[in-house]
PASEBA-1860 file (N, C-alpha, C; in nm, 3 decimals):
! residues 185
1> XXXXXXXX> 6.895/-0.434/2.944/6.926/-0.321/3.032/6.939/-0.371/3.175 ~ 7.038/-0.319/3.246/7.047/-0.360/3.386/6.948/-0.279/3.470 ~ 6.927/-0.327/3.593/6.822/-0.268/3.678/6.843/-0.119/3.702 ~ 6.967/-0.078/3.730/6.992/0.064/3.756/6.964/0.149/3.633 ~ 7.002/0.097/3.516/6.980/0.171/3.393/6.831/0.186/3.364 ~ 6.754/0.081/3.382/6.609/0.088/3.360/6.547/0.187/3.459 ~ 6.583/0.176/3.583/6.528/0.265/3.686/6.562/0.411/3.655 ~ 6.687/0.434/3.618/6.730/0.571/3.585/6.656/0.623/3.462
9> XXXXXXXX> 6.640/0.539/3.361/6.568/0.581/3.240/6.422/0.611/3.273 ~ 6.362/0.529/3.356/6.224/0.553/3.397/6.213/0.687/3.469 ~ 6.306/0.713/3.559/6.302/0.838/3.636/6.325/0.958/3.544 ~ 6.422/0.949/3.453/6.448/1.060/3.361/6.326/1.091/3.275 ~ 6.267/0.988/3.217/6.150/1.010/3.132/6.029/1.055/3.213 ~ 6.013/1.002/3.333/5.902/1.045/3.418/5.914/1.193/3.452 ~ 6.035/1.237/3.484/6.053/1.379/3.514/6.020/1.466/3.392 ~ 6.065/1.424/3.277/6.035/1.501/3.155/5.885/1.504/3.129
17> XXXXXXXX> 5.819/1.389/3.143/5.674/1.385/3.122/5.601/1.472/3.224 ~ 5.645/1.471/3.348/5.583/1.555/3.450/5.603/1.703/3.419 ~ 5.720/1.737/3.365/5.750/1.877/3.334/5.679/1.926/3.208 ~ 5.641/1.835/3.120/5.576/1.877/2.996/5.425/1.853/2.995 ~ 5.380/1.748/3.066/5.238/1.711/3.062/5.168/1.716/3.197 ~ 5.243/1.717/3.307/5.183/1.715/3.439/5.152/1.574/3.485 ~ 5.101/1.563/3.605/5.073/1.434/3.669/4.968/1.353/3.592 ~ 4.865/1.420/3.549/4.754/1.352/3.483/4.772/1.337/3.332
25> XXXXXXXX> 4.883/1.386/3.279/4.904/1.387/3.136/4.983/1.271/3.079 ~ 5.013/1.171/3.160/5.084/1.054/3.108/5.046/0.931/3.190 ~ 5.074/0.817/3.130/5.045/0.690/3.196/5.171/0.603/3.196 ~ 5.163/0.492/3.265/5.273/0.397/3.262/5.293/0.343/3.121 ~ 5.188/0.338/3.042/5.201/0.294/2.902/5.289/0.390/2.824 ~ 5.269/0.522/2.843/5.355/0.621/2.778/5.500/0.600/2.818 ~ 5.520/0.579/2.945/5.655/0.559/2.998/5.717/0.430/2.945 ~ 5.638/0.326/2.935/5.690/0.198/2.886/5.735/0.209/2.741
33> XXXXXXXX> 5.661/0.286/2.660/5.700/0.306/2.521/5.830/0.385/2.509 ~ 5.848/0.484/2.595/5.969/0.565/2.590/6.093/0.487/2.634 ~ 6.077/0.403/2.734/6.191/0.330/2.790/6.211/0.195/2.722 ~ 6.105/0.143/2.663/6.115/0.015/2.595/6.104/-0.104/2.688 ~ 6.019/-0.089/2.791/5.994/-0.199/2.885/5.843/-0.216/2.899 ~ 5.804/-0.329/2.954/5.661/-0.352/2.979/5.617/-0.272/3.102 ~ 5.488/-0.242/3.105/5.436/-0.168/3.221/5.457/-0.245/3.350 ~ 5.455/-0.377/3.344/5.480/-0.457/3.465/5.620/-0.431/3.518
41> XXXXXXXX> 5.714/-0.402/3.430/5.850/-0.369/3.474/5.852/-0.237/3.550 ~ 5.771/-0.143/3.504/5.763/-0.014/3.575/5.707/-0.036/3.714 ~ 5.605/-0.119/3.725/5.545/-0.148/3.856/5.645/-0.217/3.949 ~ 5.742/-0.287/3.893/5.846/-0.350/3.975/5.925/-0.242/4.050 ~ 5.958/-0.133/3.980/6.036/-0.025/4.040/5.949/0.074/4.117 ~ 5.833/0.101/4.062/5.742/0.200/4.120/5.602/0.139/4.121 ~ 5.564/0.075/4.231/5.436/0.004/4.236/5.315/0.090/4.197 ~ 5.320/0.220/4.229/5.209/0.309/4.194/5.263/0.436/4.130
49> XXXXXXXX> 5.175/0.505/4.062/5.213/0.633/4.003/5.251/0.732/4.113 ~ 5.188/0.721/4.228/5.224/0.806/4.343/5.369/0.784/4.381 ~ 5.412/0.657/4.387/5.552/0.626/4.420/5.647/0.690/4.320 ~ 5.612/0.677/4.192/5.694/0.734/4.085/5.701/0.886/4.097 ~ 5.586/0.949/4.112/5.582/1.095/4.120/5.655/1.147/4.243 ~ 5.637/1.080/4.356/5.704/1.123/4.478/5.856/1.115/4.463 ~ 5.903/1.005/4.407/6.048/0.994/4.387/6.097/1.096/4.286 ~ 6.019/1.122/4.182/6.058/1.222/4.083/6.067/1.361/4.146
57> XXXXXXXX> 5.970/1.396/4.229/5.971/1.526/4.296/6.091/1.534/4.391 ~ 6.113/1.430/4.468/6.225/1.432/4.564/6.360/1.443/4.494 ~ 6.377/1.370/4.385/6.504/1.376/4.311/6.522/1.514/4.247 ~ 6.415/1.565/4.188/6.420/1.697/4.124/6.450/1.804/4.229 ~ 6.381/1.797/4.341/6.400/1.893/4.448/6.543/1.890/4.501 ~ 6.596/1.772/4.523/6.733/1.759/4.573/6.832/1.820/4.474 ~ 6.811/1.796/4.346/6.901/1.849/4.243/6.894/2.002/4.238 ~ 6.773/2.055/4.234/6.756/2.200/4.225/6.809/2.268/4.351
65> XXXXXXXX> 6.773/2.216/4.466/6.815/2.281/4.591/6.966/2.273/4.610 ~ 7.029/2.164/4.566/7.175/2.158/4.578/7.239/2.263/4.489 ~ 7.180/2.290/4.372/7.231/2.396/4.285/7.212/2.534/4.349 ~ 7.099/2.553/4.413/7.074/2.682/4.480/7.170/2.701/4.596 ~ 7.186/2.599/4.678/7.275/2.611/4.793/7.421/2.621/4.753 ~ 7.453/2.584/4.629/7.590/2.595/4.580/7.623/2.737/4.532 ~ 7.524/2.823/4.527/7.550/2.963/4.490/7.640/3.022/4.597 ~ 7.747/3.081/4.555/7.850/3.134/4.645/7.789/3.232/4.746
73> XXXXXXXX> 7.801/3.198/4.871/7.741/3.281/4.977/7.815/3.413/4.996 ~ 7.934/3.427/4.941/8.011/3.549/4.962/7.980/3.658/4.859 ~ 7.906/3.624/4.752/7.874/3.726/4.652/7.758/3.812/4.702 ~ 7.747/3.934/4.653/7.637/4.021/4.694/7.501/3.959/4.659 ~ 7.400/4.001/4.731/7.265/3.945/4.715/7.211/3.959/4.574 ~ 7.233/4.072/4.510/7.180/4.089/4.374/7.246/3.992/4.277 ~ 7.371/3.955/4.301/7.439/3.857/4.216/7.387/3.716/4.246 ~ 7.353/3.689/4.370/7.290/3.561/4.404/7.158/3.547/4.329
81> XXXXXXXX> 7.082/3.654/4.326/6.954/3.653/4.255/6.975/3.631/4.105 ~ 7.079/3.691/4.049/7.112/3.668/3.908/7.140/3.520/3.882 ~ 7.216/3.458/3.970/7.251/3.317/3.954/7.128/3.228/3.971 ~ 7.042/3.265/4.062/6.916/3.193/4.082/6.832/3.200/3.954 ~ 6.826/3.318/3.894/6.751/3.336/3.770/6.808/3.248/3.659 ~ 6.939/3.238/3.653/7.002/3.151/3.553/6.965/3.004/3.577 ~ 6.953/2.965/3.704/6.910/2.827/3.734/6.770/2.802/3.680 ~ 6.682/2.898/3.696/6.547/2.886/3.641/6.554/2.877/3.489
89> XXXXXXXX> 6.644/2.951/3.429/6.660/2.949/3.284/6.702/2.813/3.232 ~ 6.775/2.737/3.312/6.815/2.602/3.271/6.694/2.512/3.252 ~ 6.588/2.538/3.327/6.468/2.455/3.317/6.408/2.462/3.178 ~ 6.407/2.581/3.120/6.341/2.599/2.991/6.437/2.591/2.873 ~ 6.563/2.565/2.898/6.665/2.565/2.793/6.630/2.467/2.680 ~ 6.578/2.520/2.572/6.553/2.441/2.452/6.445/2.335/2.464 ~ 6.370/2.335/2.569/6.266/2.233/2.590/6.130/2.301/2.604 ~ 6.027/2.223/2.588/5.891/2.271/2.607/5.844/2.225/2.745
97> XXXXXXXX> 5.920/2.264/2.847/5.888/2.218/2.981/5.897/2.334/3.080 ~ 5.838/2.311/3.196/5.846/2.409/3.304/5.894/2.336/3.428 ~ 5.908/2.406/3.536/5.952/2.348/3.663/5.860/2.231/3.699 ~ 5.919/2.119/3.731/5.841/2.000/3.765/5.742/2.030/3.877 ~ 5.788/2.097/3.982/5.698/2.125/4.094/5.596/2.234/4.060 ~ 5.633/2.325/3.972/5.537/2.424/3.925/5.426/2.359/3.844 ~ 5.464/2.265/3.759/5.363/2.191/3.681/5.272/2.112/3.774 ~ 5.331/2.045/3.873/5.249/1.966/3.965/5.160/2.053/4.053
105> XXXXXXXX> 5.204/2.174/4.082/5.121/2.265/4.161/4.989/2.292/4.089 ~ 4.993/2.293/3.956/4.870/2.312/3.879/4.776/2.193/3.893 ~ 4.832/2.076/3.923/4.754/1.954/3.940/4.722/1.925/4.087 ~ 4.742/2.020/4.174/4.743/1.995/4.319/4.619/1.921/4.370 ~ 4.504/1.950/4.316/4.381/1.886/4.363/4.376/1.736/4.333 ~ 4.448/1.694/4.231/4.445/1.552/4.196/4.570/1.477/4.242 ~ 4.662/1.546/4.308/4.784/1.480/4.354/4.761/1.401/4.481 ~ 4.828/1.288/4.494/4.825/1.216/4.621/4.888/1.304/4.731
113> XXXXXXXX> 4.846/1.284/4.853/4.887/1.370/4.964/5.039/1.380/4.980 ~ 5.110/1.270/4.971/5.256/1.273/4.989/5.324/1.356/4.880 ~ 5.273/1.347/4.759/5.329/1.423/4.649/5.299/1.571/4.670 ~ 5.178/1.601/4.713/5.138/1.739/4.742/5.231/1.802/4.846 ~ 5.259/1.728/4.953/5.348/1.780/5.058/5.489/1.801/5.006 ~ 5.536/1.712/4.919/5.671/1.726/4.863/5.679/1.851/4.774 ~ 5.574/1.878/4.697/5.569/1.998/4.613/5.566/2.122/4.701 ~ 5.485/2.120/4.805/5.479/2.234/4.897/5.615/2.259/4.963
121> XXXXXXXX> 5.685/2.153/5.001/5.817/2.166/5.063/5.915/2.231/4.966 ~ 5.907/2.195/4.838/5.994/2.255/4.737/5.968/2.406/4.727 ~ 5.841/2.443/4.719/5.807/2.585/4.713/5.858/2.658/4.836 ~ 5.835/2.603/4.953/5.877/2.668/5.078/6.029/2.682/5.085 ~ 6.103/2.582/5.040/6.249/2.589/5.043/6.299/2.702/4.951 ~ 6.240/2.715/4.833/6.278/2.823/4.743/6.242/2.959/4.802 ~ 6.122/2.970/4.856/6.079/3.097/4.916/6.166/3.136/5.034 ~ 6.205/3.040/5.114/6.292/3.067/5.229/6.428/3.118/5.184
129> XXXXXXXX> 6.485/3.053/5.083/6.615/3.098/5.032/6.603/3.239/4.975 ~ 6.498/3.262/4.897/6.478/3.396/4.840/6.458/3.502/4.948 ~ 6.387/3.469/5.056/6.366/3.565/5.165/6.499/3.606/5.227 ~ 6.588/3.509/5.246/6.720/3.541/5.302/6.798/3.633/5.207 ~ 6.793/3.603/5.080/6.864/3.685/4.981/6.804/3.825/4.973 ~ 6.672/3.834/4.975/6.608/3.966/4.970/6.641/4.049/5.095 ~ 6.641/3.986/5.212/6.677/4.058/5.335/6.821/4.107/5.327 ~ 6.907/4.022/5.276/7.047/4.059/5.259/7.060/4.173/5.158
137> XXXXXXXX> 6.984/4.164/5.050/6.987/4.268/4.948/6.937/4.402/4.998 ~ 6.837/4.398/5.085/6.790/4.524/5.144/6.898/4.585/5.233 ~ 6.966/4.501/5.309/7.075/4.550/5.395/7.189/4.607/5.311 ~ 7.212/4.551/5.194/7.318/4.598/5.104/7.269/4.711/5.012 ~ 7.139/4.743/5.020/7.076/4.845/4.938/7.085/4.813/4.788 ~ 7.074/4.683/4.754/7.075/4.642/4.613/6.941/4.584/4.569 ~ 6.862/4.535/4.665/6.732/4.476/4.635/6.626/4.541/4.721 ~ 6.504/4.545/4.670/6.394/4.608/4.741/6.283/4.505/4.768
145> XXXXXXXX> 6.269/4.467/4.894/6.164/4.374/4.934/6.053/4.447/5.009 ~ 6.052/4.578/5.001/5.950/4.656/5.068/5.950/4.637/5.219 ~ 6.063/4.599/5.275/6.073/4.577/5.419/6.008/4.447/5.465 ~ 5.958/4.367/5.372/5.891/4.241/5.405/5.950/4.128/5.320 ~ 6.070/4.082/5.354/6.136/3.983/5.269/6.059/3.852/5.253 ~ 5.988/3.808/5.356/5.913/3.682/5.344/5.800/3.694/5.242 ~ 5.722/3.802/5.253/5.612/3.823/5.159/5.666/3.850/5.018 ~ 5.773/3.928/5.010/5.832/3.957/4.879/5.887/3.830/4.816
153> XXXXXXXX> 5.942/3.741/4.896/5.997/3.615/4.844/5.886/3.528/4.786 ~ 5.773/3.522/4.855/5.661/3.444/4.802/5.612/3.501/4.669 ~ 5.601/3.634/4.664/5.557/3.699/4.540/5.660/3.678/4.429 ~ 5.786/3.690/4.463/5.892/3.673/4.364/5.896/3.531/4.311 ~ 5.882/3.434/4.401/5.884/3.295/4.358/5.763/3.265/4.269 ~ 5.649/3.318/4.305/5.530/3.301/4.220/5.554/3.365/4.083 ~ 5.622/3.478/4.081/5.653/3.543/3.954/5.749/3.458/3.872 ~ 5.848/3.397/3.936/5.940/3.308/3.863/5.863/3.191/3.803
161> XXXXXXXX> 5.777/3.128/3.883/5.699/3.016/3.832/5.609/3.060/3.716 ~ 5.542/3.172/3.734/5.455/3.224/3.628/5.532/3.261/3.502 ~ 5.653/3.312/3.522/5.732/3.350/3.405/5.770/3.227/3.322 ~ 5.790/3.112/3.387/5.818/2.991/3.311/5.700/2.953/3.222 ~ 5.580/2.969/3.274/5.461/2.944/3.192/5.456/3.039/3.074 ~ 5.483/3.166/3.100/5.480/3.266/2.993/5.593/3.243/2.892 ~ 5.709/3.202/2.939/5.820/3.171/2.847/5.780/3.057/2.755 ~ 5.715/2.958/2.810/5.669/2.843/2.731/5.561/2.887/2.632
169> XXXXXXXX> 5.469/2.968/2.679/5.359/3.015/2.596/5.407/3.101/2.479 ~ 5.497/3.195/2.509/5.542/3.290/2.408/5.675/3.253/2.344 ~ 5.731/3.138/2.384/5.858/3.090/2.327/5.970/3.194/2.338 ~ 5.982/3.256/2.456/6.088/3.354/2.480/6.132/3.348/2.626 ~ 6.260/3.371/2.648/6.315/3.373/2.784/6.303/3.511/2.848 ~ 6.267/3.611/2.772/6.265/3.748/2.823/6.178/3.763/2.947 ~ 6.070/3.692/2.952/5.978/3.702/3.067/6.047/3.661/3.197 ~ 6.130/3.560/3.191/6.204/3.514/3.308/6.304/3.619/3.355
177> XXXXXXXX> 6.375/3.677/3.262/6.477/3.775/3.297/6.418/3.902/3.357 ~ 6.294/3.932/3.325/6.228/4.051/3.379/6.193/4.036/3.526 ~ 6.177/3.913/3.573/6.132/3.890/3.711/6.232/3.944/3.811 ~ 6.358/3.910/3.799/6.459/3.955/3.895/6.471/4.108/3.893 ~ 6.452/4.168/3.777/6.461/4.313/3.766/6.355/4.384/3.851 ~ 6.247/4.315/3.881/6.137/4.377/3.955/6.173/4.411/4.100 ~ 6.279/4.354/4.153/6.316/4.382/4.293/6.450/4.455/4.305 ~ 6.506/4.494/4.193/6.635/4.566/4.196/6.614/4.713/4.231
185> X> 6.709/4.768/4.298/6.706/4.912/4.329/6.774/4.988/4.219
END
């Protein structure tokens, strides 16, 4: 395997492990078995588990946020929320996983500081985007944020994250689809 392929495979498997088992639920040995390299090879690319997790969070965050920012700004706010909900649905599509940053948030006390800050930044970026959409939806009379889009966005984002846990627990996507309905007029 060439260096880029090994690195990419390590990152792909690390993200999957983080989304299914969390930060404390896997080791470099698990990763080495999945990729077919020695643990020393993993240390070559990622000297510490913190380095690996931080890069995984940053790559995941960049991918998710680019998808969110690609939502057409000219569509009405309620349609933006529908598209956002579909993005969340991609996370659970046929897998036993949840949002990487949502899973890591559950491990927050054991996360290294840099990883913790990266997870917090991901949550804040999502909440900020949702607050803008909710404010726009209130102005268009399609969404109800109770006149407090920032607070409603935090609650809505928490509901989206929680719904992923419930979808995984009950093996159904219905819980996710109910979240967006909670703010519709």
